[in-house]
ZAVEX-825505 format. One record per residue (C-alpha): residue number from 0; z, x, y; residue in one letter. Coordinates in Angstrom, 1 decimal. Example, Ala and Ser with C-alpha at 12.3 -4.5 7.8 and 13.67 -1.06 7.14 Angstrom:
BEGIN
<pt pos="0" Z="7.8" X="12.3" Y="-4.5" code="A"/>
<pt pos="1" Z="7.1" X="13.7" Y="-1.1" code="S"/>
END
This chain:
BEGIN
<pt pos="0" Z="-15.9" X="18.1" Y="-37.2" code="M"/>
<pt pos="1" Z="-17.4" X="16.8" Y="-33.9" code="P"/>
<pt pos="2" Z="-18.6" X="19.3" Y="-31.4" code="S"/>
<pt pos="3" Z="-16.2" X="20.2" Y="-28.6" code="G"/>
<pt pos="4" Z="-13.1" X="18.5" Y="-27.5" code="H"/>
<pt pos="5" Z="-14.2" X="16.0" Y="-26.8" code="G"/>
<pt pos="6" Z="-5.3" X="-5.6" Y="5.5" code="A"/>
<pt pos="7" Z="1.5" X="-27.5" Y="28.9" code="S"/>
<pt pos="8" Z="1.3" X="-27.1" Y="31.6" code="S"/>
<pt pos="9" Z="2.4" X="-30.7" Y="32.2" code="G"/>
<pt pos="10" Z="0.0" X="-33.4" Y="31.4" code="G"/>
<pt pos="11" Z="-2.5" X="-34.2" Y="34.2" code="G"/>
<pt pos="12" Z="-3.9" X="-37.6" Y="35.2" code="H"/>
<pt pos="13" Z="-7.0" X="-38.0" Y="37.3" code="F"/>
<pt pos="14" Z="-8.3" X="-41.5" Y="38.4" code="G"/>
<pt pos="15" Z="-10.3" X="-43.2" Y="41.0" code="G"/>
<pt pos="16" Z="-8.1" X="-45.3" Y="43.3" code="G"/>
<pt pos="17" Z="-4.8" X="-43.7" Y="42.1" code="H"/>
<pt pos="18" Z="-4.7" X="-40.3" Y="40.5" code="S"/>
<pt pos="19" Z="-2.0" X="-37.9" Y="39.7" code="S"/>
<pt pos="20" Z="-1.7" X="-34.4" Y="38.2" code="S"/>
<pt pos="21" Z="1.5" X="-32.9" Y="36.9" code="S"/>
<pt pos="22" Z="2.0" X="-29.2" Y="37.4" code="F"/>
<pt pos="23" Z="5.7" X="-28.1" Y="37.3" code="G"/>
<pt pos="24" Z="6.6" X="-31.7" Y="38.2" code="G"/>
<pt pos="25" Z="3.9" X="-32.3" Y="40.9" code="G"/>
<pt pos="26" Z="1.4" X="-35.1" Y="41.2" code="H"/>
<pt pos="27" Z="-2.0" X="-35.1" Y="42.9" code="F"/>
<pt pos="28" Z="-3.8" X="-38.4" Y="43.6" code="G"/>
<pt pos="29" Z="-6.8" X="-39.9" Y="45.5" code="G"/>
<pt pos="30" Z="-5.6" X="-42.3" Y="48.1" code="S"/>
<pt pos="31" Z="-1.9" X="-41.2" Y="47.9" code="R"/>
<pt pos="32" Z="-1.1" X="-37.7" Y="46.9" code="S"/>
<pt pos="33" Z="2.1" X="-35.8" Y="46.5" code="S"/>
<pt pos="34" Z="2.8" X="-32.4" Y="45.0" code="S"/>
<pt pos="35" Z="5.9" X="-30.8" Y="43.7" code="S"/>
<pt pos="36" Z="5.8" X="-27.1" Y="43.5" code="F"/>
<pt pos="37" Z="9.1" X="-25.2" Y="43.7" code="G"/>
<pt pos="38" Z="10.7" X="-28.3" Y="45.2" code="G"/>
<pt pos="39" Z="8.1" X="-29.6" Y="47.7" code="G"/>
<pt pos="40" Z="6.2" X="-32.9" Y="47.9" code="H"/>
<pt pos="41" Z="2.9" X="-33.0" Y="49.8" code="F"/>
<pt pos="42" Z="0.9" X="-36.2" Y="50.3" code="G"/>
<pt pos="43" Z="-2.0" X="-37.5" Y="52.3" code="G"/>
<pt pos="44" Z="0.0" X="-39.7" Y="54.7" code="S"/>
<pt pos="45" Z="3.5" X="-38.2" Y="54.4" code="R"/>
<pt pos="46" Z="5.2" X="-35.1" Y="53.3" code="A"/>
<pt pos="47" Z="8.8" X="-34.5" Y="52.4" code="S"/>
<pt pos="48" Z="10.9" X="-31.7" Y="51.0" code="F"/>
<pt pos="49" Z="13.5" X="-32.2" Y="48.3" code="T"/>
<pt pos="50" Z="15.5" X="-29.2" Y="47.1" code="P"/>
<pt pos="51" Z="15.5" X="-28.6" Y="43.4" code="R"/>
<pt pos="52" Z="18.6" X="-27.6" Y="41.4" code="P"/>
<pt pos="53" Z="19.1" X="-23.9" Y="40.7" code="H"/>
<pt pos="54" Z="16.5" X="-22.5" Y="38.3" code="R"/>
<pt pos="55" Z="16.4" X="-19.2" Y="36.4" code="P"/>
<pt pos="56" Z="14.3" X="-16.6" Y="38.1" code="F"/>
<pt pos="57" Z="12.1" X="-16.3" Y="34.9" code="Y"/>
<pt pos="58" Z="10.2" X="-18.7" Y="32.6" code="Q"/>
<pt pos="59" Z="12.0" X="-18.1" Y="29.3" code="P"/>
<pt pos="60" Z="10.1" X="-17.0" Y="26.2" code="R"/>
<pt pos="61" Z="11.5" X="-18.7" Y="23.2" code="V"/>
<pt pos="62" Z="11.7" X="-16.9" Y="19.8" code="V"/>
<pt pos="63" Z="13.4" X="-18.1" Y="16.6" code="F"/>
<pt pos="64" Z="15.8" X="-15.5" Y="15.3" code="F"/>
<pt pos="65" Z="18.7" X="-15.8" Y="12.9" code="G"/>
<pt pos="66" Z="18.5" X="-19.5" Y="12.7" code="G"/>
<pt pos="67" Z="18.7" X="-19.9" Y="16.5" code="H"/>
<pt pos="68" Z="16.3" X="-20.2" Y="19.4" code="H"/>
<pt pos="69" Z="16.7" X="-17.2" Y="21.7" code="V"/>
<pt pos="70" Z="15.3" X="-17.1" Y="25.2" code="Y"/>
<pt pos="71" Z="13.9" X="-13.8" Y="26.4" code="L"/>
<pt pos="72" Z="13.1" X="-12.6" Y="29.8" code="D"/>
<pt pos="73" Z="9.7" X="-10.9" Y="30.3" code="S"/>
<pt pos="74" Z="11.1" X="-7.4" Y="29.7" code="G"/>
<pt pos="75" Z="12.9" X="-8.2" Y="26.5" code="R"/>
<pt pos="76" Z="10.0" X="-10.3" Y="25.3" code="A"/>
<pt pos="77" Z="7.6" X="-7.4" Y="25.7" code="S"/>
<pt pos="78" Z="10.1" X="-5.1" Y="23.9" code="T"/>
<pt pos="79" Z="10.4" X="-7.5" Y="21.0" code="V"/>
<pt pos="80" Z="6.6" X="-7.9" Y="20.8" code="S"/>
<pt pos="81" Z="6.1" X="-4.1" Y="20.7" code="V"/>
<pt pos="82" Z="8.9" X="-3.6" Y="18.2" code="L"/>
<pt pos="83" Z="7.4" X="-6.3" Y="16.0" code="G"/>
<pt pos="84" Z="4.0" X="-4.5" Y="16.0" code="V"/>
<pt pos="85" Z="5.6" X="-1.1" Y="15.4" code="L"/>
<pt pos="86" Z="7.7" X="-2.5" Y="12.4" code="I"/>
<pt pos="87" Z="4.6" X="-4.0" Y="10.9" code="A"/>
<pt pos="88" Z="2.7" X="-0.7" Y="11.2" code="I"/>
<pt pos="89" Z="5.6" X="1.3" Y="9.8" code="A"/>
<pt pos="90" Z="5.9" X="-1.0" Y="6.8" code="V"/>
<pt pos="91" Z="2.2" X="-0.6" Y="6.0" code="I"/>
<pt pos="92" Z="2.3" X="3.1" Y="6.4" code="V"/>
<pt pos="93" Z="5.4" X="3.3" Y="4.2" code="T"/>
<pt pos="94" Z="3.6" X="1.3" Y="1.4" code="I"/>
<pt pos="95" Z="0.6" X="3.6" Y="1.5" code="F"/>
<pt pos="96" Z="2.7" X="6.7" Y="1.4" code="L"/>
<pt pos="97" Z="4.6" X="5.3" Y="-1.6" code="A"/>
<pt pos="98" Z="1.4" X="4.7" Y="-3.5" code="F"/>
<pt pos="99" Z="0.2" X="8.2" Y="-2.4" code="G"/>
<pt pos="100" Z="3.4" X="9.8" Y="-3.7" code="W"/>
<pt pos="101" Z="3.3" X="8.0" Y="-7.0" code="L"/>
<pt pos="102" Z="-0.4" X="8.6" Y="-7.4" code="G"/>
<pt pos="103" Z="-0.5" X="12.3" Y="-6.7" code="S"/>
<pt pos="104" Z="-0.9" X="14.4" Y="-9.8" code="G"/>
<pt pos="105" Z="-3.4" X="12.2" Y="-11.6" code="N"/>
<pt pos="106" Z="-5.6" X="15.2" Y="-12.3" code="D"/>
<pt pos="107" Z="-2.6" X="17.0" Y="-13.8" code="V"/>
<pt pos="108" Z="-2.1" X="14.2" Y="-16.2" code="N"/>
<pt pos="109" Z="-5.8" X="14.2" Y="-17.2" code="E"/>
<pt pos="110" Z="-5.8" X="17.9" Y="-17.9" code="Y"/>
<pt pos="111" Z="-2.6" X="17.7" Y="-19.8" code="Q"/>
<pt pos="112" Z="-4.1" X="15.0" Y="-22.0" code="E"/>
<pt pos="113" Z="-7.1" X="17.2" Y="-22.8" code="E"/>
<pt pos="114" Z="-4.8" X="20.1" Y="-23.7" code="M"/>
<pt pos="115" Z="-2.6" X="17.9" Y="-25.9" code="N"/>
<pt pos="116" Z="-5.8" X="16.7" Y="-27.8" code="R"/>
<pt pos="117" Z="-7.0" X="20.3" Y="-28.4" code="I"/>
<pt pos="118" Z="-3.5" X="21.4" Y="-29.5" code="E"/>
<pt pos="119" Z="-3.3" X="18.5" Y="-31.9" code="S"/>
<pt pos="120" Z="-6.7" X="19.3" Y="-33.3" code="D"/>
<pt pos="121" Z="-5.8" X="23.0" Y="-33.5" code="Y"/>
<pt pos="122" Z="-2.7" X="22.2" Y="-35.6" code="D"/>
<pt pos="123" Z="-4.7" X="19.9" Y="-38.0" code="K"/>
<pt pos="124" Z="-7.6" X="22.3" Y="-38.6" code="Y"/>
<pt pos="125" Z="-5.4" X="25.4" Y="-38.7" code="H"/>
<pt pos="126" Z="-3.4" X="23.9" Y="-41.6" code="K"/>
<pt pos="127" Z="-6.6" X="22.8" Y="-43.3" code="M"/>
<pt pos="128" Z="-8.0" X="26.4" Y="-43.2" code="A"/>
<pt pos="129" Z="-4.7" X="27.8" Y="-44.4" code="E"/>
<pt pos="130" Z="-4.5" X="25.4" Y="-47.3" code="Y"/>
<pt pos="131" Z="-8.1" X="26.0" Y="-48.4" code="A"/>
<pt pos="132" Z="-7.6" X="29.7" Y="-48.2" code="D"/>
<pt pos="133" Z="-5.0" X="29.2" Y="-51.0" code="E"/>
<pt pos="134" Z="-7.0" X="26.6" Y="-52.9" code="H"/>
<pt pos="135" Z="-10.5" X="27.7" Y="-53.4" code="S"/>
<pt pos="136" Z="-11.7" X="24.3" Y="-54.7" code="E"/>
<pt pos="137" Z="-11.5" X="23.2" Y="-51.0" code="Y"/>
<pt pos="138" Z="-13.9" X="25.8" Y="-49.8" code="T"/>
<pt pos="139" Z="-17.7" X="25.9" Y="-49.7" code="T"/>
<pt pos="140" Z="-20.5" X="27.8" Y="-48.0" code="H"/>
<pt pos="141" Z="-22.5" X="26.4" Y="-45.0" code="G"/>
<pt pos="142" Z="-25.7" X="27.3" Y="-43.2" code="D"/>
<pt pos="143" Z="-25.5" X="27.9" Y="-39.5" code="V"/>
<pt pos="144" Z="-28.3" X="26.0" Y="-37.7" code="K"/>
<pt pos="145" Z="-27.7" X="27.2" Y="-34.1" code="Y"/>
<pt pos="146" Z="-24.9" X="28.1" Y="-31.7" code="F"/>
<pt pos="147" Z="-24.2" X="27.5" Y="-28.0" code="E"/>
<pt pos="148" Z="-21.9" X="28.9" Y="-25.3" code="E"/>
<pt pos="149" Z="-19.2" X="27.1" Y="-23.4" code="Y"/>
<pt pos="150" Z="-20.5" X="27.4" Y="-19.8" code="P"/>
<pt pos="151" Z="-19.5" X="30.7" Y="-18.2" code="G"/>
<pt pos="152" Z="-16.9" X="31.6" Y="-20.9" code="S"/>
<pt pos="153" Z="-18.8" X="34.1" Y="-23.1" code="G"/>
<pt pos="154" Z="-17.4" X="32.1" Y="-26.1" code="K"/>
<pt pos="155" Z="-19.7" X="30.2" Y="-28.6" code="Y"/>
<pt pos="156" Z="-19.4" X="27.5" Y="-31.2" code="C"/>
<pt pos="157" Z="-21.7" X="27.1" Y="-34.2" code="I"/>
<pt pos="158" Z="-23.3" X="24.1" Y="-35.7" code="F"/>
<pt pos="159" Z="-23.7" X="24.1" Y="-39.5" code="Y"/>
<pt pos="160" Z="-24.7" X="22.1" Y="-42.6" code="A"/>
<pt pos="161" Z="-23.4" X="22.2" Y="-46.1" code="F"/>
<pt pos="162" Z="-24.0" X="20.5" Y="-49.4" code="D"/>
<pt pos="163" Z="-21.6" X="18.3" Y="-51.3" code="T"/>
<pt pos="164" Z="-21.8" X="16.6" Y="-54.7" code="P"/>
<pt pos="165" Z="-22.5" X="13.3" Y="-52.8" code="N"/>
<pt pos="166" Z="-25.0" X="14.4" Y="-50.2" code="G"/>
<pt pos="167" Z="-25.6" X="17.0" Y="-47.5" code="R"/>
<pt pos="168" Z="-23.5" X="17.2" Y="-44.3" code="V"/>
<pt pos="169" Z="-25.6" X="18.0" Y="-41.3" code="E"/>
<pt pos="170" Z="-23.2" X="17.6" Y="-38.3" code="D"/>
<pt pos="171" Z="-20.5" X="20.2" Y="-38.9" code="G"/>
<pt pos="172" Z="-19.4" X="22.2" Y="-35.8" code="S"/>
<pt pos="173" Z="-16.7" X="24.7" Y="-34.8" code="S"/>
<pt pos="174" Z="-14.7" X="25.4" Y="-31.7" code="Y"/>
<pt pos="175" Z="-15.7" X="27.8" Y="-29.0" code="Y"/>
<pt pos="176" Z="-14.0" X="30.8" Y="-30.5" code="V"/>
<pt pos="177" Z="-16.8" X="33.2" Y="-31.3" code="Y"/>
<pt pos="178" Z="-18.5" X="36.0" Y="-29.4" code="T"/>
<pt pos="179" Z="-22.2" X="36.0" Y="-29.2" code="K"/>
<pt pos="180" Z="-22.4" X="38.8" Y="-31.8" code="A"/>
<pt pos="181" Z="-20.2" X="36.9" Y="-34.2" code="E"/>
<pt pos="182" Z="-22.2" X="33.7" Y="-33.8" code="A"/>
<pt pos="183" Z="-25.5" X="35.6" Y="-34.4" code="E"/>
<pt pos="184" Z="-24.0" X="37.2" Y="-37.6" code="E"/>
<pt pos="185" Z="-22.8" X="33.8" Y="-38.9" code="L"/>
<pt pos="186" Z="-26.3" X="32.3" Y="-38.2" code="K"/>
<pt pos="187" Z="-27.8" X="35.1" Y="-40.2" code="A"/>
<pt pos="188" Z="-25.5" X="35.0" Y="-43.2" code="Y"/>
<pt pos="189" Z="-23.8" X="31.6" Y="-43.2" code="G"/>
<pt pos="190" Z="-20.2" X="30.6" Y="-42.9" code="V"/>
<pt pos="191" Z="-17.3" X="29.9" Y="-45.3" code="D"/>
<pt pos="192" Z="-15.9" X="26.5" Y="-44.8" code="L"/>
<pt pos="193" Z="-12.5" X="24.9" Y="-45.4" code="A"/>
<pt pos="194" Z="-12.8" X="21.2" Y="-46.6" code="L"/>
<pt pos="195" Z="-10.4" X="18.4" Y="-46.0" code="E"/>
<pt pos="196" Z="-7.6" X="18.4" Y="-48.5" code="E"/>
<pt pos="197" Z="-7.7" X="14.6" Y="-49.2" code="R"/>
<pt pos="198" Z="-11.2" X="14.8" Y="-50.6" code="H"/>
<pt pos="199" Z="-11.0" X="16.0" Y="-54.2" code="S"/>
<pt pos="200" Z="-14.8" X="15.5" Y="-54.4" code="I"/>
<pt pos="201" Z="-16.4" X="16.2" Y="-51.1" code="S"/>
<pt pos="202" Z="-19.1" X="13.9" Y="-49.6" code="N"/>
<pt pos="203" Z="-21.0" X="13.3" Y="-46.4" code="R"/>
<pt pos="204" Z="-17.8" X="12.0" Y="-44.7" code="Y"/>
<pt pos="205" Z="-15.7" X="15.2" Y="-45.6" code="T"/>
<pt pos="206" Z="-14.3" X="16.9" Y="-42.6" code="D"/>
<pt pos="207" Z="-14.6" X="20.7" Y="-42.4" code="S"/>
<pt pos="208" Z="-13.8" X="23.8" Y="-40.3" code="V"/>
<pt pos="209" Z="-14.8" X="27.4" Y="-40.6" code="P"/>
<pt pos="210" Z="-12.3" X="29.1" Y="-42.9" code="L"/>
<pt pos="211" Z="-11.7" X="31.9" Y="-40.4" code="G"/>
<pt pos="212" Z="-10.2" X="29.4" Y="-38.0" code="Y"/>
<pt pos="213" Z="-6.8" X="30.2" Y="-39.6" code="K"/>
<pt pos="214" Z="-6.9" X="33.6" Y="-37.8" code="D"/>
<pt pos="215" Z="-7.5" X="32.2" Y="-34.3" code="T"/>
<pt pos="216" Z="-5.1" X="31.2" Y="-31.5" code="T"/>
<pt pos="217" Z="-5.4" X="28.5" Y="-28.8" code="L"/>
<pt pos="218" Z="-6.1" X="31.3" Y="-26.4" code="E"/>
<pt pos="219" Z="-9.3" X="32.1" Y="-28.3" code="D"/>
<pt pos="220" Z="-10.7" X="28.6" Y="-27.6" code="D"/>
<pt pos="221" Z="-12.7" X="28.7" Y="-24.4" code="A"/>
<pt pos="222" Z="-12.4" X="24.9" Y="-23.9" code="E"/>
<pt pos="223" Z="-8.6" X="25.1" Y="-24.1" code="Y"/>
<pt pos="224" Z="-8.4" X="28.0" Y="-21.7" code="V"/>
<pt pos="225" Z="-10.6" X="26.0" Y="-19.3" code="Y"/>
<pt pos="226" Z="-8.3" X="23.0" Y="-19.2" code="Y"/>
<pt pos="227" Z="-5.2" X="25.2" Y="-19.2" code="R"/>
<pt pos="228" Z="-6.5" X="26.9" Y="-16.0" code="D"/>
<pt pos="229" Z="-7.4" X="23.6" Y="-14.4" code="L"/>
<pt pos="230" Z="-3.9" X="22.2" Y="-15.3" code="Y"/>
<pt pos="231" Z="-2.1" X="25.2" Y="-13.8" code="N"/>
<pt pos="232" Z="-4.1" X="25.0" Y="-10.5" code="A"/>
<pt pos="233" Z="-3.7" X="21.2" Y="-10.3" code="A"/>
<pt pos="234" Z="0.0" X="21.3" Y="-11.1" code="A"/>
<pt pos="235" Z="0.6" X="23.8" Y="-8.3" code="S"/>
<pt pos="236" Z="-1.4" X="21.7" Y="-5.9" code="E"/>
<pt pos="237" Z="0.4" X="18.5" Y="-7.1" code="A"/>
<pt pos="238" Z="3.8" X="20.0" Y="-6.5" code="D"/>
<pt pos="239" Z="2.8" X="20.8" Y="-2.9" code="D"/>
<pt pos="240" Z="1.2" X="17.3" Y="-2.5" code="S"/>
<pt pos="241" Z="4.2" X="15.5" Y="-4.0" code="K"/>
<pt pos="242" Z="6.6" X="17.4" Y="-1.8" code="G"/>
<pt pos="243" Z="4.6" X="16.5" Y="1.4" code="F"/>
<pt pos="244" Z="4.1" X="12.9" Y="0.3" code="M"/>
<pt pos="245" Z="7.8" X="12.5" Y="-0.6" code="R"/>
<pt pos="246" Z="8.9" X="13.9" Y="2.8" code="G"/>
<pt pos="247" Z="6.4" X="11.7" Y="4.7" code="A"/>
<pt pos="248" Z="7.5" X="8.6" Y="2.7" code="F"/>
<pt pos="249" Z="11.2" X="9.2" Y="3.4" code="L"/>
<pt pos="250" Z="10.5" X="9.9" Y="7.1" code="T"/>
<pt pos="251" Z="8.5" X="6.6" Y="7.3" code="S"/>
<pt pos="252" Z="11.4" X="4.7" Y="5.6" code="V"/>
<pt pos="253" Z="13.8" X="6.1" Y="8.1" code="G"/>
<pt pos="254" Z="11.5" X="5.2" Y="11.1" code="V"/>
<pt pos="255" Z="11.1" X="1.7" Y="9.7" code="T"/>
<pt pos="256" Z="14.8" X="1.2" Y="9.2" code="V"/>
<pt pos="257" Z="15.4" X="2.5" Y="12.8" code="G"/>
<pt pos="258" Z="12.9" X="0.1" Y="14.2" code="L"/>
<pt pos="259" Z="14.4" X="-2.9" Y="12.4" code="V"/>
<pt pos="260" Z="17.9" X="-2.0" Y="13.6" code="L"/>
<pt pos="261" Z="16.5" X="-1.6" Y="17.2" code="L"/>
<pt pos="262" Z="14.8" X="-5.0" Y="16.8" code="Y"/>
<pt pos="263" Z="18.0" X="-6.6" Y="15.7" code="V"/>
<pt pos="264" Z="19.9" X="-5.0" Y="18.6" code="L"/>
<pt pos="265" Z="17.4" X="-6.1" Y="21.2" code="V"/>
<pt pos="266" Z="17.5" X="-9.7" Y="19.9" code="N"/>
<pt pos="267" Z="21.3" X="-9.6" Y="19.8" code="A"/>
<pt pos="268" Z="21.5" X="-8.5" Y="23.4" code="T"/>
<pt pos="269" Z="18.9" X="-11.1" Y="24.3" code="A"/>
<pt pos="270" Z="20.9" X="-13.8" Y="22.6" code="K"/>
<pt pos="271" Z="24.0" X="-12.8" Y="24.6" code="K"/>
<pt pos="272" Z="22.0" X="-12.7" Y="27.9" code="A"/>
<pt pos="273" Z="20.6" X="-16.1" Y="27.1" code="T"/>
<pt pos="274" Z="24.1" X="-17.5" Y="26.6" code="A"/>
<pt pos="275" Z="25.2" X="-16.0" Y="29.9" code="E"/>
<pt pos="276" Z="22.1" X="-17.3" Y="31.7" code="Q"/>
<pt pos="277" Z="22.7" X="-20.8" Y="30.3" code="I"/>
<pt pos="278" Z="26.3" X="-20.8" Y="31.4" code="A"/>
<pt pos="279" Z="25.2" X="-19.7" Y="34.9" code="A"/>
<pt pos="280" Z="22.5" X="-22.3" Y="35.1" code="D"/>
<pt pos="281" Z="24.9" X="-25.0" Y="34.1" code="K"/>
<pt pos="282" Z="27.3" X="-24.0" Y="36.8" code="Q"/>
<pt pos="283" Z="24.5" X="-23.9" Y="39.4" code="G"/>
<pt pos="284" Z="23.0" X="-27.3" Y="38.4" code="T"/>
<pt pos="285" Z="26.2" X="-29.3" Y="37.7" code="T"/>
<pt pos="286" Z="26.6" X="-30.6" Y="41.3" code="A"/>
<pt pos="287" Z="23.0" X="-31.6" Y="41.8" code="S"/>
<pt pos="288" Z="22.4" X="-33.0" Y="38.3" code="T"/>
<pt pos="289" Z="25.6" X="-35.1" Y="38.5" code="D"/>
<pt pos="290" Z="24.1" X="-36.8" Y="41.6" code="T"/>
<pt pos="291" Z="20.9" X="-37.6" Y="39.8" code="K"/>
<pt pos="292" Z="20.4" X="-40.3" Y="37.3" code="T"/>
<pt pos="293" Z="18.5" X="-39.6" Y="34.1" code="T"/>
<pt pos="294" Z="16.3" X="-42.6" Y="33.3" code="P"/>
<pt pos="295" Z="16.7" X="-44.1" Y="29.8" code="A"/>
<pt pos="296" Z="14.5" X="-42.5" Y="27.2" code="G"/>
<pt pos="297" Z="14.3" X="-39.2" Y="29.0" code="T"/>
<pt pos="298" Z="16.2" X="-35.9" Y="29.1" code="W"/>
<pt pos="299" Z="16.5" X="-33.3" Y="31.9" code="R"/>
<pt pos="300" Z="15.7" X="-29.6" Y="31.3" code="C"/>
<pt pos="301" Z="18.8" X="-27.4" Y="31.9" code="E"/>
<pt pos="302" Z="16.5" X="-24.6" Y="33.2" code="Y"/>
<pt pos="303" Z="14.1" X="-26.3" Y="35.6" code="C"/>
<pt pos="304" Z="15.5" X="-29.9" Y="35.8" code="S"/>
<pt pos="305" Z="12.1" X="-31.4" Y="34.8" code="T"/>
<pt pos="306" Z="12.4" X="-34.9" Y="33.3" code="L"/>
<pt pos="307" Z="11.0" X="-35.1" Y="29.8" code="N"/>
<pt pos="308" Z="10.4" X="-37.9" Y="27.4" code="D"/>
<pt pos="309" Z="12.9" X="-38.1" Y="24.5" code="N"/>
<pt pos="310" Z="10.1" X="-37.6" Y="22.0" code="S"/>
<pt pos="311" Z="9.5" X="-34.1" Y="23.3" code="K"/>
<pt pos="312" Z="11.5" X="-31.1" Y="22.1" code="E"/>
<pt pos="313" Z="10.2" X="-28.7" Y="24.6" code="R"/>
<pt pos="314" Z="10.2" X="-28.9" Y="28.4" code="C"/>
<pt pos="315" Z="6.9" X="-29.7" Y="30.1" code="D"/>
<pt pos="316" Z="7.9" X="-27.6" Y="33.0" code="G"/>
<pt pos="317" Z="9.0" X="-24.3" Y="31.5" code="C"/>
<pt pos="318" Z="8.6" X="-24.6" Y="27.7" code="G"/>
<pt pos="319" Z="12.3" X="-24.2" Y="26.9" code="A"/>
<pt pos="320" Z="13.7" X="-26.0" Y="23.8" code="T"/>
<pt pos="321" Z="15.8" X="-29.1" Y="24.4" code="R"/>
<pt pos="322" Z="19.5" X="-28.4" Y="24.3" code="Q"/>
<pt pos="323" Z="21.4" X="-31.0" Y="22.3" code="K"/>
END
């Protein structure tokens, strides 16, 4: 038996004789210059002022939500950005806590496996010793070569050899069940062994165990007691750890759900505010836009009245999406 248990701005144009730059609908040139900023035109030889249609007091921020473009003012935009970051952090934390909860207790499982292995061996060799005690043909005498202590336990195992009709076995060993005095006595006088039942004629592959093993219990085995104590300590610690991780995980899930609901609510109110703003802008710009012509191949922004080419889906002036 083996020993032990085992993570546009708008386009600009600059030229020589004639140059223009567009900034919110303005043009800047060399020999002739005009600028439009909030409704004014400024040039080198003349200046004029043309009032613009009503324009929202903010430059809208456009986000895609629920299949629709939603325009947010600066306050709501900041809130949505912050909520988005917080949701991402909360999701990551929740995932880590889930893994921590599921992974806690690995030491307990390891110690339990060691105890199960020793218990299985105990049952096997206990039965072997009991059978040999009743059938003397499965017993023999062995010579104890040396013994050793299980660290800090005061219990010893012996290493022995014995002869068989088909060769000598040199690597026999016991469990850590003997006191030092018992191990010394066995070294001096030898040990009676129980042989494996399936071998009618023993050989160098025959398994064995000291015959006296039938009178021992698992509590006599220093290695079993060692893993049992580790298991009990780890199990108690794992219960506390699992309880903490479970509570932290459920709290994180609750926070994440709350943030998502708040995110949805903020976007819903932003969508409503956008609809109201669009309606107000339309009422304020109807009179002025009706008096203006929209050249072929262009469209006029409902927010800032900038003319844009039909090939563009966003306003050059404010960045709003074209309303169709």
